[in-house]
C-alpha positions as CSV (number, residue, x, y, z in Angstrom):
1,M,198.7,422.5,271.3
2,S,198.4,419.3,269.4
3,N,202.2,419.5,268.5
4,S,203.4,419.4,272.2
5,K,200.5,416.5,272.4
6,S,202.0,414.5,270.0
7,K,205.3,414.9,271.8
8,S,204.8,413.8,274.6
9,T,202.9,411.1,273.4
10,H,205.7,410.0,271.6
11,A,207.6,410.5,275.2
12,E,205.2,407.8,276.8
13,L,205.9,406.2,274.1
14,D,209.4,405.8,274.5
15,H,209.5,405.3,278.3
16,I,207.5,401.9,277.0
17,L,209.9,400.8,274.4
18,N,212.7,401.1,276.9
19,F,211.1,399.3,279.7
20,V,210.4,397.0,276.9
21,D,213.6,396.1,275.5
22,S,215.4,396.3,279.2
23,S,212.8,393.8,280.3
24,K,213.4,389.5,280.4
25,G,210.3,388.7,279.0
26,L,208.4,391.1,277.0
27,R,209.3,392.4,273.2
28,A,207.4,394.9,271.7
29,K,207.0,395.9,267.8
30,M,205.7,398.6,266.1
31,N,204.5,399.2,262.6
32,D,204.6,403.0,260.3
33,T,201.3,403.7,261.9
34,G,201.8,403.5,265.1
35,R,200.4,400.5,266.1
36,V,202.5,398.3,269.2
37,Q,202.3,395.1,269.8
38,L,203.7,393.7,273.1
39,R,204.8,389.9,273.4
40,Q,205.3,388.0,276.7
41,D,207.7,385.5,275.8
42,L,206.4,383.1,278.8
43,D,202.9,382.5,277.3
44,G,203.3,384.3,273.7
45,K,200.4,386.1,274.3
46,L,200.3,390.0,272.6
47,F,199.2,392.7,273.7
48,T,198.4,395.7,270.8
49,F,197.4,399.0,271.2
50,S,198.0,402.6,269.1
51,S,200.4,404.9,270.5
52,Q,197.6,407.2,270.0
53,D,195.6,405.5,273.0
54,I,198.3,406.3,275.6
55,N,196.9,408.7,277.9
56,E,200.3,408.7,280.2
57,V,202.6,406.4,281.6
58,L,203.8,405.9,285.3
59,H,207.3,404.5,286.8
60,R,206.7,403.2,289.7
61,A,208.3,400.3,291.9
62,D,206.8,397.2,293.9
63,S,207.2,396.0,297.6
64,E,210.8,394.6,296.7
65,G,211.8,397.6,294.5
66,K,211.2,396.2,291.5
67,A,210.4,398.9,288.4
68,F,207.0,398.3,286.7
69,L,205.4,400.7,284.4
70,Q,201.6,401.5,284.4
71,V,200.1,402.5,281.9
72,N,196.6,404.6,281.7
73,F,194.9,404.4,277.8
74,K,192.3,407.2,277.1
75,N,189.7,404.5,277.5
76,G,190.3,404.1,280.5
77,A,192.0,400.6,280.9
78,K,195.2,400.1,282.3
79,I,198.3,397.7,282.7
80,L,201.2,397.3,284.4
81,L,204.3,396.4,282.1
82,T,207.2,394.0,284.3
83,E,210.2,392.3,284.0
84,T,208.1,389.5,282.0
85,L,204.6,389.8,282.3
86,I,201.7,392.4,281.2
87,G,199.4,392.5,284.4
88,F,195.6,393.9,284.5
89,K,192.8,394.3,286.6
90,P,189.8,391.3,286.7
91,I,187.0,392.3,285.8
92,E,183.9,392.5,288.8
93,T,182.5,389.8,288.7
94,L,178.7,389.1,290.3
95,G,179.2,386.6,293.5
96,L,182.9,386.6,293.5
97,D,184.5,388.2,297.0
98,M,187.1,390.2,294.4
99,S,188.7,390.6,297.7
100,R,189.7,387.3,297.5
101,I,191.5,387.5,294.0
102,P,194.7,389.5,293.8
103,K,194.6,393.0,292.1
104,V,196.4,392.3,289.1
105,V,196.6,389.3,287.1
106,T,198.6,388.2,283.8
107,T,197.5,386.0,281.1
108,P,199.2,382.9,282.8
109,D,197.7,383.1,285.4
110,L,194.6,381.6,283.4
111,V,196.5,378.2,283.0
112,S,196.8,377.9,287.1
113,V,192.8,378.7,287.6
114,F,192.3,376.1,284.4
115,E,194.0,373.4,286.2
116,A,192.0,374.1,289.1
117,I,189.0,374.0,288.0
118,E,190.1,370.7,286.1
119,E,191.2,368.9,289.4
120,S,188.1,370.3,291.1
121,L,185.6,368.7,288.2
122,G,187.7,365.8,288.4
123,A,187.6,365.3,292.2
124,D,185.5,362.6,293.1
125,N,183.6,364.6,296.1
126,G,182.3,367.2,293.2
127,N,182.8,370.0,294.6
128,D,180.3,372.3,292.1
129,T,181.2,375.5,295.1
130,E,184.6,375.1,294.4
131,T,184.2,374.6,290.7
132,E,181.5,377.9,289.9
133,I,184.1,379.9,292.1
134,L,187.0,379.0,290.1
135,K,185.0,379.1,286.8
136,K,183.9,383.2,288.2
137,V,187.8,383.9,288.5
138,Y,188.6,382.3,285.1
139,L,185.9,384.5,283.9
140,A,186.9,387.2,285.6
141,I,190.6,387.3,284.2
142,I,189.5,386.7,281.0
143,S,186.8,389.5,281.1
144,G,189.9,391.7,282.4
145,G,192.4,390.9,279.8
146,E,190.1,391.5,277.3
147,K,189.0,394.3,278.1
148,V,192.6,395.8,277.8
149,G,193.3,394.4,274.5
150,F,194.5,390.8,274.8
151,D,192.5,388.1,272.7
152,L,191.6,385.3,274.6
153,A,189.1,383.9,272.4
154,A,191.2,380.4,272.1
155,E,191.2,380.5,276.7
156,R,187.3,380.7,276.5
157,K,187.0,378.2,274.3
158,W,189.3,375.6,277.0
159,L,186.5,376.1,279.5
160,N,183.4,375.4,277.3
161,R,184.8,372.9,275.9
162,L,186.1,371.2,279.4
163,L,182.5,371.7,280.8
164,A,180.9,369.8,277.8
165,S,183.1,367.2,278.2
166,K,183.0,366.7,281.9
167,F,179.1,366.6,281.2
168,K,179.1,364.1,278.6
169,A,181.2,362.2,280.4
170,S,178.7,362.5,284.0
171,A,175.9,362.1,281.3
């Protein structure tokens, strides 16, 4: 039984590696212990997982007919592999209307939201409600990314530094 499970895990991993090899913006490396590292060219972010953690790989197509993979892991995490990016679900956040943000986000979305926070903090009218919502969106994306396995410690620090500099400037 375990041998057939091992073969299916190997087949699932082959699907992932073949998809990544044919993609325009993803790179894959695998070490001897079965750890796989996927890298996004766009921002250099790494997603690492063990081949043993894969539950299933589903071949899908988006509304425009572009192929992508949905990778489900044994711990319940899911990622989407597209031509250029790795997508994941943002974490539900108290006080944030989740229907107003995409169901699937990517690490480059953090830059866009961060820039919106900077803009909101720098605005003369200082709309605190907008800034708070943007901070929640940012943290929902970070938490979702970390939950599936991205290391986003640097992006957490961006927000902390930005908020600290804002409060120093207004004091």
